[in-house]
C-alpha positions in Angstrom: -3.9 54.9 26.9 -6.5 52.6 25.2 -8.9 53.6 28.1 -8.7 57.0 27.1 -9.1 56.5 23.0 -12.2 54.6 24.3 -13.7 56.5 26.4 -12.7 59.9 24.7 -15.3 59.5 21.6 -17.9 58.5 24.1 -17.1 61.8 26.6 -17.2 63.3 23.2 -20.7 61.8 21.9 -22.1 62.8 25.3 -21.1 66.4 25.2 -22.5 66.8 22.0 -26.0 65.7 23.0 -25.8 67.5 26.1 -25.1 70.8 23.8 -27.7 70.1 21.5 -30.5 69.7 24.1 -29.5 73.0 25.6 -29.5 74.8 22.2 -33.3 73.5 21.3 -33.9 75.3 25.1 -32.3 78.0 24.0 -33.7 78.3 20.6 -37.3 78.3 22.0 -36.6 80.9 24.7 -34.6 83.1 22.0 -38.0 82.7 19.7 -40.4 83.5 22.5 -38.6 86.8 23.0 -38.5 87.7 19.6 -41.9 87.1 19.4 -42.5 89.6 22.6 -40.5 92.3 20.8 -42.3 91.7 17.9 -45.6 92.1 19.4 -44.5 94.7 21.5 -43.1 96.9 19.0 -45.1 96.1 15.8 -46.2 99.1 14.7 -42.0 99.3 13.3 -43.1 96.8 10.8 -46.1 97.7 10.1 -47.1 98.3 6.4 -49.7 100.3 4.6 -52.5 97.8 4.7 -51.6 97.5 8.9 -52.0 100.6 9.2 -55.5 101.0 7.6 -56.7 98.0 9.3 -55.7 100.5 12.3 -57.7 103.1 11.2 -60.3 101.4 10.4 -60.4 99.9 13.7 -60.1 103.1 15.1 -63.3 104.0 13.4 -65.0 101.4 14.3 -64.0 102.0 18.3 -65.2 106.0 17.7 -68.3 104.8 16.5 -69.0 102.5 19.5 -68.1 104.7 22.2 -70.6 106.8 21.2 -73.4 104.6 20.6 -72.2 102.7 24.2 -74.8 104.1 26.7 -77.3 103.5 24.2 -76.1 99.6 23.2 -75.7 99.2 27.0 -79.6 100.7 27.7 -80.6 97.9 25.1 -78.6 94.9 26.3 -79.7 96.1 30.2 -83.3 96.1 28.7 -83.4 92.6 27.1 -81.5 91.0 29.9 -83.5 88.1 31.1 -82.7 84.4 32.2 -82.2 83.0 29.2 -79.4 86.0 28.3 -77.7 85.2 31.7 -77.5 81.3 31.5 -76.1 82.1 27.8 -73.4 84.1 29.3 -73.1 81.8 31.8 -72.2 79.5 28.9 -69.8 81.2 27.1 -68.1 83.1 29.9 -65.3 80.2 30.5 -63.9 80.2 26.8 -62.7 83.9 27.6 -61.0 83.2 30.9 -57.6 82.9 31.1 -57.9 80.7 34.2 -59.5 77.8 32.0 -58.0 79.0 28.8 -54.6 78.3 29.2 -54.7 75.4 31.7 -56.8 73.9 28.8 -53.9 74.4 26.3 -51.6 73.2 28.2 -53.2 69.7 29.1 -53.7 69.9 25.2 -49.9 70.3 25.1 -49.1 67.3 27.2 -52.1 64.9 25.4 -50.8 65.6 22.3 -47.3 65.2 22.8 -48.2 61.7 24.0 -50.1 61.1 21.3 -48.0 62.1 18.8 -50.7 64.7 17.1 -48.2 67.2 16.1 -50.8 70.0 14.7 -52.4 69.7 18.0 -49.4 70.2 19.8 -48.6 73.5 17.5 -51.8 74.5 18.0 -51.4 74.5 21.7 -47.8 76.3 21.6 -49.5 78.6 19.4 -52.4 79.6 21.9 -50.4 79.6 24.8 -48.0 81.6 23.7 -50.6 83.9 22.0 -52.7 83.9 25.0 -49.6 84.9 27.4 -48.7 88.1 25.0 -52.2 89.1 24.8 -53.0 88.9 28.5 -50.2 91.3 28.9 -51.1 93.7 26.1 -54.4 93.6 27.2 -53.4 94.5 31.3 -51.4 97.5 29.7 -54.0 99.0 28.1 -56.6 98.5 30.9 -54.1 100.0 33.2 -53.2 102.9 30.8 -57.0 104.2 30.0 -58.3 103.1 33.4 -62.1 103.0 32.1 -64.7 102.3 34.3 -66.7 99.7 33.7 -70.3 100.1 33.2 -72.4 98.9 36.2 -69.9 101.1 38.2 -72.3 104.2 36.4 -69.4 106.6 36.0 -70.1 107.0 32.3 -69.0 106.5 29.3 -66.4 109.0 28.8 -65.1 108.2 32.6 -61.4 107.6 32.2 -58.5 107.8 34.8 -55.5 105.8 34.5 -53.1 103.6 36.2 -56.4 103.3 38.9 -58.3 100.0 39.5 -60.9 100.8 36.7 -60.1 98.1 34.2 -62.8 98.1 31.2 -61.2 98.8 28.5 -60.3 96.4 26.4 -62.4 93.0 27.3 -60.2 90.5 28.4 -62.5 87.8 28.2 -63.0 88.5 24.5 -59.5 88.8 23.9 -58.7 85.1 25.2 -62.0 84.3 23.2 -60.3 85.3 20.3 -57.2 84.0 20.7 -58.8 80.3 21.5 -60.8 81.2 18.2 -57.8 82.3 16.2 -55.4 79.7 17.1 -57.9 76.8 16.4 -58.9 78.0 12.5 -55.5 78.8 11.5 -55.1 75.2 12.4 -57.8 73.7 11.1 -59.2 76.2 8.4 -62.5 74.5 7.5 -65.1 76.9 7.1 -67.3 75.0 10.0 -64.7 75.0 12.3 -64.3 78.7 11.9 -67.8 79.6 12.4 -68.0 77.8 15.0 -65.3 78.9 16.8 -65.7 82.3 16.2 -69.4 82.0 16.9 -68.3 81.2 20.3 -66.3 84.0 20.8 -68.5 86.3 19.6 -70.9 84.8 22.3 -68.2 85.2 24.9 -67.9 89.0 23.7 -71.9 89.4 23.7 -72.0 87.9 27.5 -69.5 90.6 28.8 -71.9 93.4 27.4 -75.3 90.8 28.8 -73.3 91.0 32.2 -72.8 94.9 32.4 -69.3 94.2 32.9 -68.0 96.0 29.2 -68.8 98.3 26.6 -69.5 97.1 23.2 -66.3 99.0 21.9 -64.2 97.2 24.8 -65.1 94.1 23.3 -64.5 95.2 19.8 -61.0 96.2 20.8 -60.4 92.7 22.4 -61.7 91.0 19.7 -59.2 92.7 17.4 -56.4 92.1 19.8 -56.7 88.9 20.3 -56.7 88.0 16.8 -53.9 90.3 16.0 -51.6 88.6 18.4 -52.5 85.2 17.4 -52.1 85.5 14.0 -48.5 86.9 14.2 -47.7 84.2 16.5 -48.5 81.7 14.4 -47.2 83.0 11.2 -44.2 83.7 13.0 -44.3 79.5 14.7 -45.1 78.3 11.5 -42.2 80.0 10.0 -40.1 78.0 12.2 -41.7 75.0 12.0 -41.1 74.7 8.3 -37.6 75.7 8.6 -36.9 72.7 11.0 -38.8 70.7 8.8 
């Protein structure tokens, strides 16, 4: 009887600890799913200013599509060894196979070092990278825009094919990274640095003749918008937790 009385509280405590651990994991999973719904169905929650921003982006994209051939001609006419070397320098900042492992590595190091701000940055950046990559991939699949070097013209589109020019995935990822950093470290010089690198990545895609200017504009907007949404939602969770 004594054994039962002594062991029961211990057992109950153990179960409580286990429930807390499971609850935390489930909570994070729920946040991730909710964020996915928020990103996927974003227009449902948009306000007037959000529709206005979309209108401005659509107008800007239309102007660039109209001028895509001329912009491409200028870039390719002035392409040289230096611009190619700069492209090689900036390109990795938009490569998902570099960006995502870097964010995961940052998360591991910041967790060990107990650097909460850097840890939050890596979480927001990695999550935004996943969602942005998904949206970008779906847009590529649906638009089916041929890449510039394929020489099929600016207007050549055929959805659900191997053509994947629109939008620029590298630019999307570069702006995900830049926005994640600037949201957590909002100093002016940090923003200039990280967005400058992201812009360099975008220009590298036009230099390399793998994207039109309109592709990188939409990629930049997509990466920025997704990351800002994830940051705001996760920051709200973090403040509630504290």
